[in-house]
N, C-alpha and C positions, 0 to 999 in steps of 0.2 A: 293255758289262759285264753283266751279272745274276745277282745267289743268289737263290734263292728258300728260302725256309723253307716246308718245308709241316706244317701243325699244329693244333691244338684245342684254342683257349682253355679246354677247361673239363676238361687230362690238366694235374696235375701236374708232368709230364716235359718237357712242350709249353712252361710258364709258367717252366719255370726259365731257359731259351734266349730267352723273348720280356723275361726278368729284364736277362740279362744283356747281348741286344743291347742294349737300354736304358740297361745300367748302363754301358758302353765307345763305347757311340757308331757303333754299326755301322748301318749302311743296306740294307736287302733288301728281298726283297718277300715279304709273309706270304702262305702258300695257303693258306684256311682248307680244312681237308675234317673229313668230315661220316663217322660209323660207320655207313652203310647199307649198306656193299659197293663205298663208292667207291674205298677201300684195298686192294681187292684187283680191280679192274681199272685195264686199261692207260687214260694213259699211267705211272698212280703205280708201277704193280711194275718198270716198267721202272728207277724211281728207287730203290725200297726195295721189292727182293722178298720181302723176311719180312714186307710188310704192317701198318708199325705207324707211328707216328708220333712223337715231330718225325722229319724224316727233311728233310737238308740236298741242292741243286744250286749248287754254284758254276760257273756256265759246263765244264759237264760232269764239274767232280767229284762224287761223289755219296758222304756219306755219314747212318748213322740211328744212332741212342742218342743221350741228351737230353746225356750226359754228356762222350762222343764229340767231338761238335756241340760243346760251349763250352769244350770245348780248342781244338776245332780253330780255333776261331773267335780266341780270346784270343791265339793263337800267330799264327796270320794277319793278323789286323787291327788288336791291341792297341795302344793305343801305350806300353806298358808292359807286362810281368809281372806284376803284383803280381797279381792272381787267380789267377794260374796261374806263383809263380817257377819261372826257368829251371834254378838251383841245386836237385843232382837232393836233396839230402837235405831241403831244403823241398817240394820236387817232391811228393815219395817218399810224403811229408805227407799232403799235400793228393790223393794219387791213390789214398792207404788208404782214407780216410775215405772218399770218391768211390766207392770199392769195397764198402767197409761199407753204407752208401744204399740201393746197388743190390741189393746181395746178403743184408742183412739185415735194416736198418730197413727200408724200402720195399718189399720182399719180405715181412717178416710182414703189413705192413699190409694189400696184395695178398689174403695167405689169409686174415685176417680181415674185412675191410670188406668188399671187394665183392662175396662167394659171397653173401648175404643178400639182396642187392641182383638179384645175375644170377640165378641157382638156386633163392633163396625158402629157403633152410635158415639159422636162427642162425649166428653165427659162434660155431666152433669152441673148445671151451675150450683146448685146450692153443695152437689160435693165437693166443689174448688170450693166454696167457702167454709168445707169443715177443715180442709186441708191448709189457707190460712188459718182459722181459730187456730189450730191444734201446733204450726210453725209458732203463734204467737205465744201462745201457751210454753211452748219450749222455750220462747230467747227468754220470757220473762222469768222461767225459772231456774236459766245459764245467768240474770243479769247481777246475781252475788253471791255466785258457788261456781270455782272451776269447772264441775263435774256436776255429770247430771242429777245425780244424787247424794252430793254432800263433797265434801272436801278431798276426796278418793278418786278413783280409777274404779270401777266397777263390772259387775257383769250390765248392768244397763246404756252404761257406755257403748257398750258394745253390740248391743241388742237392735239399741238408738241409732249408730253412728250407720249398723249395716242396714235397715228399714229406708234413710235418706236414701240409700240406692236406688230406690225403685222413680222417686222425680228427680235423680241422678238421671239415672238411663234414656227418661223422655228428655232430657234437656231443660226439665225446669230447675237451673243451677242460680238462679238472681236469691242471695241472701241478704244484699244491699235494705231489704225492709229487716230482718233481724241478723243483726252486727253479734249479737250474741252467740249465737250457732253457728256461724262463719268464724267468728274466734274460735271458740272448741271443736268443729271440726278440722282448723288447722294444727291445734291443740295435739287432739288425736292422732293425726295423722305422724306426728313429731316423735310422741312416745309412744303411740302404737305399731312400731315397725312390719310388727308377720302381716296389720293390715295392707301394708302397700306388695306385699310380697304373692298376697293372697287372693286379695279381690280383683285384682285387672282380667284375668281371662274370664272366670263369672261375670264379671258386668260388661265385657263386651258382646260376651253369648247373650246379653242379658238386654244388652241395646239393641241389636240383634233383631232379637225377638219383639221388641214392641217395635223397630222401626218397617219390619214383616208383617207382622200382622194390623198393620195403618195400610201398610201398601196395600194389602192383601180386601181388605174392606174399603180399599178406593177413598182415602183419609190421608189428608196429607202428615210422610212422615215426621214436620216439624211442628204440626201441629199444639204439644205440650211447651215449644222454646216461647215462652210468655212468661212475665212475671206472675 
C-alpha cells in the first residue's frame, strides 16, 4: 500500500500538510513537484486535473486542496481526533477557521503579495487594506482563546500558521498591531516542534522566489518591509 503526497516545499499550503504529517506520525511517499509545467502533464493530470498542489493519492483515492487533505489524513490515519474533532460543534469551529483561511486570510495574501513578484506591479492599496482587515479579524478571534478554533490545537492552527509564511517571506513581519497573533505564533512554534524542523528550507526558497520576482520586474526587493 502506497500513499503519495505531491508537493513543493516552498508552497505554504504544501508545508501545512507536511507539518501535519509529522505531527500525527503518518508515513508516506513525498514526490517533489516543480512549477515548470510538470503540473499540467501526465501522469499528474490524472491525479489532479486542476493542476494544483498539494495533491494526495492514497492507493487510487485521489484528492487535492491542502485543508481537505489534512482533514482526510487525520480521519483516516490519525491516532485520535484532537486535531479535527468528531464532535459536530467543535468540528464546525475548525471548519469555520479553515474556510476563513482559504477564503479570506490566505486569499488576501495572494491578492496583495503575489502580483508584484509575478506581474511587476505594486500591491494594490485595496488589497493591502484587505490584509490588514483579515489580520485584525484573526487578532480579535485570538483575544479570548488560545487557539484559532477554541481551546485546543487543530488543523486550523496548522493551516493558518503556514499561511502566514507568505507575508513573512516578503518581510512583512511586524505584528505590533496584532499582539494576540504574535502571542499565538510564539505558542504554536513552542508546541509544534515539527514546524521548526520542516518549514525553514521551504521558507528560504519562498523568500528567494519573492526577491527574485521583484528584482526581475525592477521592483525594490524590500517592497513589503513595511507595517
